[in-house]
N, C-alpha and C positions, 0 to 999 in steps of 0.2 A: 528411869528418866528418858533413856534413849527410845524405848518402846513407846512411851507417851508422845515424844516428839515426832516419831514416824507416823503414829496414828493421827496426830494433828495435821501433818502434811497431807496425808491421804484425804482427810475431811475437807481441808481447804482447797485441794485440787479437784474435788469431785465435780463441781459445776462445770469447770472447763473440760474435764474428761467426758462428761455426759454430752456436752455440746459437740465435741470432736467426734464421738461415736455416732451421734445422730447425723452429722454431716457425712461421715464415711458411709453410713447405711443408705443415705439418700442417693449417693452416686456409686453404689456397689456394682451396677451393671454397666458402667461406662467410665472411661478415664477422662472425665470432663475437665478436671483441673489441668491436667497435663496438656490436653489439646488447647485449652485457653491460654496457658502460658506460652505454648508454641506460637500462637497467633500474636501474643504480646511481643515476643521476641522478633517476629517478622515485621512488626510495625515500627521498629526502631532502626533508623539508618546507621550505617557505619560512622563511628565517631560521635554519635549522639551523647550529650552530657546530661545525665539524669540525676536529679535530687530525689532521694528516697530514704526511708528510715532503715537503720541497720538490721532490724529484725527480719525484713523481707528481702534485703538486697542480695543475699546469696542465691535466692531463687531467680531473681532478675538477671544476675550475672550468668547463671547457668544457661538460661534460655536466650539471652541476648549478649553473647560474649563480644560482639562487635561494638558495643557501647561502653561508656565509662560511667561510674556510679559514685555518688555520695549516699551513704557512708557504709563501707564494707565491714570493717572490724568493729570491735566493741567501742561504744561511744567515747571512752576515755582517750582513745588514740586520735580522735578529732578534737575533743573538748580541750585537751591540754595544750597542743601546739597551735591550734586555731580557735581560740575562745570566741572571737566575734562571729566567725562562720558557724560555729556550733550553736551560739545563741540565736542566730538567724534561722537556722534549720529547725530548732525547737520552737521558735515563735511561729513559724509557718505551720508545723504539724500540730501545735497546740491550739491553732485557730486565732492567735493574737495578731498576726501580721496582716494588715489590710491590703498592702500592695504586693501581692505574691509575685507577679511577673517581674517587678523591679527588684525585689529581694533575691529572686532566683538568678537574675542576670548579673546584678551588680555585686552581690555578696558571695553567691555560691558558684558563679560562672557556669550556670546550667541553663539549658534551653528546654528541658522537659522536667516534669514532676510525675512520679509514679507512687501509687498507694493502693491498698485494698479498697475496693468499692464500698465495703461495709465499715470503713474506718470509723472508729467510735466518736470522733469529734465532728458533731453535726455542723458546727459553724465553719469548719474548714471545707466541708462538702458544699455548703451554701456559697462560700467565697469562690470556689473553683467553678461551680456551675453557672454563676451569674456574671463572671468577668469576661467582657468581649475580647480581651487580649489573650485569652487561653482557648485553644482549639482541642476538642476531644479527638485523640488519635485512636484510642482503643478503650473500650469499656465493656467489661464482663466481670469476672471475679476480680480482676485488676483494672484500675483506671489509669490512663496515661494521657497527660495534657502537654501540649506544646505551646511555648510562648510565641505569639504572633506579633511581629513589629508592624507599625503603621495601622494599628487597630484602635488608636486612641484619639481619633480626630474629633470626637464629640466632647472631650473633656476640656474644661476651662483651666488653663495653666498659667496665663500671663497675669500675675498679680504684683501689687506693690505692698510693702510692709508699712503699717502705721506705727510710728514710734510709740513705745510704752508711755502711758500717762496721758495720751491724747483722748479727748472725748469723741465718741463715735455716735453718728457718722461725722466725718470731717466736713467742714464748710465747703460749699460748691466752688469757692474761689481758690481752694488749695489745689495746685497742679499736681498731677500724678508724677510728673517729672522731678518733683522735689522729694519724692519718697524713694527709698531703696527698693530695687526690684527683688521679688522673690527669687532665691537662687535655684536655677534649673541646671541640670547636668550639662557640662560642656560636650560630653561624648554624644555624637549624633545617634549612636545605637541606643543609648539610654533614653534620649529624648523621644525616640520612636516608640517607646513603650511606657513612658511615665504617664500617670493619671492622678495619683493621690497627691494632694497639696499637703506636704509634710512639714508641719511647723517645727518639728524636731530638727530640721536643718538650720534653724535660726539660732543665734547665740543667746536665746532667752532662757531663763530657768525653766526646768521641766514642769514646775507647778504653775506657771504663768499662762494666762489666756493670751491669745495672739490676734491682732486685728490685721486684716488684709482687705485691699480694695482693688477692683478691676473695672475697666471701661468696657461696657457691653457693645458689641458690634451693632452698627446701624442696620435697621431692617426697614422694609417698605411699610406703608400704613396699614396694609391688610394683614400682615403676619403678626401673630402673637407667639413668639417662641416659647417652648415649654422646657423647663430645666428640672433636674432632680438633684437635690442636695442629700448627701449621705455622709454625715459627720461621725467622728469617733466618740467625741464627748459632747457636752452641752454646747449649743451654738446659737447665735443671734444673727439675723440677716436684715439689711436695710436696702431698699431701692431708692437711691438718692437720699433724701432726708426722711423717708417714710419707712417705719418698721414693716417688714415683710413677713417674717416668720420666726419662730423660736422653737428650738429643740431642747427640752430641759433634762432629758434622760440620756445617758450614754447608750449609743446604739452600736458601737464598735465598728462602724463604717463597713457594713456588709452590702456590697452593690446589689441593687434590686430591691432593697428594703428602706430606701430613703424617702424623702418628702418631695412630691412633684408639685410644681407651681408654674403658672404662666407669667410672662413679663409683658405687661401692656405697654406697647410702644407709643410715646407721645410726640414723636417727631423731633425730639431734642437728644443731644448726647446724654447717656444715662450711665450711672455707676452702681455697682453692687458692692456692698461692704459686708464683711463677715467677721464676727468675733467668735473664735472657737477656743474651747477650753479643754484641758486634759481629760481623757477618758481612762478606761482600764489600762493597766500596764504603763501609766503615765504617757500614753501616746496622744498626740495632739494633731489634728488635721481633718481633712474631709475630701470627698469627691464632689465635684460639681460637673454635671454632665448635661449637655444640650441634647434633648431627646429627639 
């Protein structure tokens, strides 16, 4: 039985071993990886706080000892004492977290994220590449992104919550002042990076759809501003009393993959109403960005 088990291990490990040998053969005449990791280390300033997966962190620590890292040891040493932080870290690297800069800053107290450029999660790579609040600091064998404050000016964040049970859209004579405001962070540092309208901040059941409404800024008669809606789950949008668009499939709120639409200005105050429903991982919310 022991011989059979060892043989099975060898067979199961063969694809990874072949991939490793090919990679080593490709770089047999140069120390490309070590030179690249050295450049990665020099890209990090002293005291930088970096979120990373534990499988790669020992390498990052060696080449950038001036920085601090999540997560160094086996995941159990993070998951047990800090379960919420560990869930956030996993949601980011599994590609489920739509608002990576906010999660890094608020939950993980980090201002950088590092990962192999060939990271197997394609959705995570798409999120990182398209988010204007993340700056590429280094990109070769390893990718390093920095959270950039005050890069969220184009996102619409001032919303009011429509009480459950109300028919949408609300009548024009309903004042937005009668509705509860969407809860934004009190911390100015978090306000400087927020972008995702996260319905999970509201005290509604996770399985419920959420209605929100915002007043659009006045524009001149010539301008027709263009917006992009990027929802996590199915979503409906109205301009005043008129249906504007509908997203029936969950798109997981990947920036750059939303629906772009113009707003035709009519010279009067206008409202945008959104009904957004839970998507994968019971996440509810959207990005609305003025392009």
